[in-house]
N, C-alpha and C positions, 0 to 999 in steps of 0.2 A: 311505091309507097312512102310518103315522107315520115321523118321522125318527129312525133308530137312531144312537146314538153309538157309534163303532167301539170304544172302550176299556172297554165294560161286557161283564163276563164273569162266569161262575160254574161251578162243578164240583160234581156230585154221584156218588156211589158207593155200591153196596150189594151184600153177598155173595149170590150166586145159590142158591136152593134146588136147581134142576136147572140144570147148566151150559148155557148157550146160551139159556135162556129168560129174556127180559127181565123184570125185576122193577119193579114200580111204585115210582118214586122219589119221596120226600116231602122237605118243606123240611129235616128233621132230618137227611136224609142228606148234606147239603151239607158239602163240605171246603174248608177255607180254604187257597187256592191263591194263590202269589205268581208275578207274570210268567208266567201260564198261556197256553198256546196249544192249541187243539184243531182238528182238521181231519179230513176224510175223503179218503182217497187210495186210489189203484188203479193197476193196470197195464193193459197192452193186449196183446191177441193179435191180431197183424196177419196179413194174408194178402198175401204178397208177388206180387200178380198182375202180370205183365208184359203191357203193352199197346202196339201199335204207336205210339199217339200220347202215350204216358205217362199220368200222372195218379196220385192219392193211393193209399194202400194202405188197403183197407177193414179196420175192425177191431171187435172187441167188448171191453168192459171186464171185466177179471178181477182176482182177488185184491184185492178191495175191503176197506179197514181203516180203522179209526177210531184215531187217535192223539192223546193228551194228554201234553203236557210242561210243566214248570215247576218250582217249589220249594214245599216245606211247610215251616213251623216245626216244629221238634222240641220239642213241648210235651207235658205230662202231662194226665191227666184232672182235672176240677175237683174230684172225689171221690177222695182218695187210695187207691190200691189197686184202683180200678175201671178198666173198659175204656177205651182211649184214644178221643178224639173221631173219629180217623181208623182205628179198630181194623180195619174190614172192608178198607179200603184197604192198611193194612201188611201184612195177612196175604195179600191178592192179590199184594203185592210181595215175597212169599217170605220172611215172618216168622212165628214163632210167638210169640203174646202169653201171658204168664204173669202172674197175679194174686196177690198176697200182701197179705192185710189188715192184717198186722203185729202189733205195732208193730215196726220202722216200717212203713208201709204203702208198697208198691212195685208198680208195673206195669212189666214188662220186655219187650223184644222182643229175639228172637235170629234170625239167618237160618238158612233151610232151603231145600233144593231138592226136598223131598219133600211130597207132599199139598197143593200149593198151590191154595187155592180160587179160584173165578172170581168177577168182580163184574160186574154191569151198571152202566153209567155214562152220564151224559150231560154235555155241555159247552155252556153258554149263551154265545152271543157275538152281540151286535148283533141282538136279535129272533130268533134261530135257535137251536135246540137240536140239536146232533148227538148221536144216540143209538147205543150200542153194547152188545154182549153177548159173554159168555164172555172177559172182559178180565182179563189179568194184566199185571203190570209189574215195575218194580224201583226201588229207590233208586239212581239214576245216580251220585249224589254225597252225600258226608257233609262238612259243613263246620262248623268252629268258629274265630271269629276274634274278636280283642280289639276290643271297641267294637262288636260286632255281635250277632246272635242266632244260635243253633245252627239249622242248616237241613238238609234232605235234597233234592237234585234227584231229580225223579221222571219216568219214562218209562212210559206204559201203551199196550197195544195191545189192541184188541178187534175182534171182527166187526161190521160195520155193520149196524145196525137201520134207520136212516133219518134224515130231518130232519123237524123239526117247528117250525112258526113259533109263537112264544110271546111274550106281553108280559114285562116285566121280572119275574123269579120273586122269590117272598118267602123267600129262603133264610134259614135259622136257624143262626147260629154261636155261640150262647150256650155251647155246651159246650166251646168253645176258650178257654183261658186266654190271658191276655197273656204272652208269653214273657219269661224272665229274660235280661236283656242280660249278655254276657260282659264283665266289668269286672275291673279289678285286683284288687278285694277279693272277688269271686264265683268267678274261674276258677282252678283248680290243675291242672297237668299233671305227671305222674309217670310216669318211665321206669325201671322196675326199682328203685325206692327213690330215684332222681335227680329233685328237683323242678326243672323248667326254666322259665326266663322266656319263656313262649310267645307268639308273635305270631299264629299261626294253624295249624291243622291242616286240610288240605285233601285230600280223598280221591275218586277216582273209580273206578267199576266198569268194568273192561274187557270185560265179556261183556254180552249184550243180551238183549232179548226178540225172539221171532220167531212167525210163524204157520206152522203145518204145513197143508197142503192134501191131502185124499184124497178117494176116491169117496163116502165116508159121512160123514166128519167134517172140520172145520176147527177147529183148536185152537191156541190160543196156548201158549207154553211159554217158560221160563227157558232159557238156553243155558249158564248157569253162574254163578260169581261169582269175580271177581278184583280185590280192591280194593288200590290203590297210590296215591301221591300225594307230597305234601310237608309236611314238619314245619318250620316257620319259627321260629326262637328268637332271642333276643339272646345275643350272646357273653359270658355272665355267668361267675360263679365255677365253675359246673358244667361248662364246655364240654370239659374233658379226659375226663370220665366218658363223653360222648357219642362222642367220637373213639376211646375204648378199645373202645366197642361195635361201631364200624365196623370197626377193625383186627382185631378177634377174631371178626368175622362172627357176633355174638351174637345169638341170638332172645331178645327180653326182652319182658315185660309192659309195656302202656302203660294208664294210667289218667287219664281226663280228668273232673274234677268240677266241676260248676256249683252252687254252693250260695248260696241266696238267703235269707240271715237274716232278712230283713224279713218276707216272706210264709211262711217256714219250708217252702220247697220246695228240693228237691235233684234234680239230674239227674247221671247217671254214665254215661261210655262206657268200657267196659273191653274192651281189645283183647288177646286171649290171648297171641299172639305176633306181634312186629313186628321188621323188620330194616331198619337204617339203611344208607345208602350214603354215599359221600363228599359232603361239604357243598359248597354253592357260597356264596360271599359275595354278598349282596344288599343293595341300598340300600332302606331302609324309613325314610321320612320323614327323609332325609340321615342316617341313622345306620347303621352296620354291623351287619348281622345274618347268621345262617347259615340256609341252606335246605337241609335234609337230605332226599333222596329216601327215602321210606318205603314198605315193602311190607307188607301186613297177611297174615299167615299163619293157616292153621287150626290150632288147637290139636292137641296129641299124641292127646287123645281127643276124640270128640263132633265135632259139625259147626259149632259156634258159634265163627267167627273173631272176632266181637264180640258185645257184649250192651250194649244201651241200656235204662237204667233211670231211671224216672221216680217221685219218691217225696217224702216229708217229711223234713225235716232231723233230726227227733226220732222 
């Protein structure tokens, strides 16, 4: 028996041809995961038998499920306008992927609650693979912060297929780009024509993923989508425009642009309508900043309250 290092892990996912039928996963199905955790969990169906001399309650295990959580870097494809390296996974997290070969070449994601496909997945950790089928998930968070990388938190839920002992896998991550850092000369944040000096935009989804159990099927499903969070900005010359948005209860568009002129790559997040609430003064590096609570609204038409685009600068 080999000695397994605890912090070695890996994650794979692939869209299923038939929901619940486990797909064979290859090295190319690997997904670059940050701070990932995978586990198999379950509940108990207990029998509360009363005995004159006491004793434990007998039980059987029910509602077994596999969960994977962590973060992914929001990066585009190595070939502009092609599928994302985490395409199957993004679709299973409730997104529609659109390809435009351009020019400019753009791959885009926008959320949906309809027709979400399922994935087979496995999570390698310290010599074991946890395997799951009929998986679906969500982007639990979206985050852009200065001097960091754009990231999405993920939660995925699946039916349990089982465990498999395995040596260290030879996963392939060659299709994943090096992400563009969010720096002063690469990040621009625009609210309805007002460019703000942004420190961070951090959003969380208030709805979860669940399993439904029946006599014929066990299915994963999204319970909805409600993004909100905080927009932190420096108190610069445009602060009065943001206060006016708060005072007038304005619904305004927000655009976040990451432009890497060195590698000619561009990433854009467009939020159709957002609403700001009263700001709170916060200390960032011993400098006064404002943290605005922000709620992401669905647009007046369609289902997309945000669109994530990955493309070229030209």
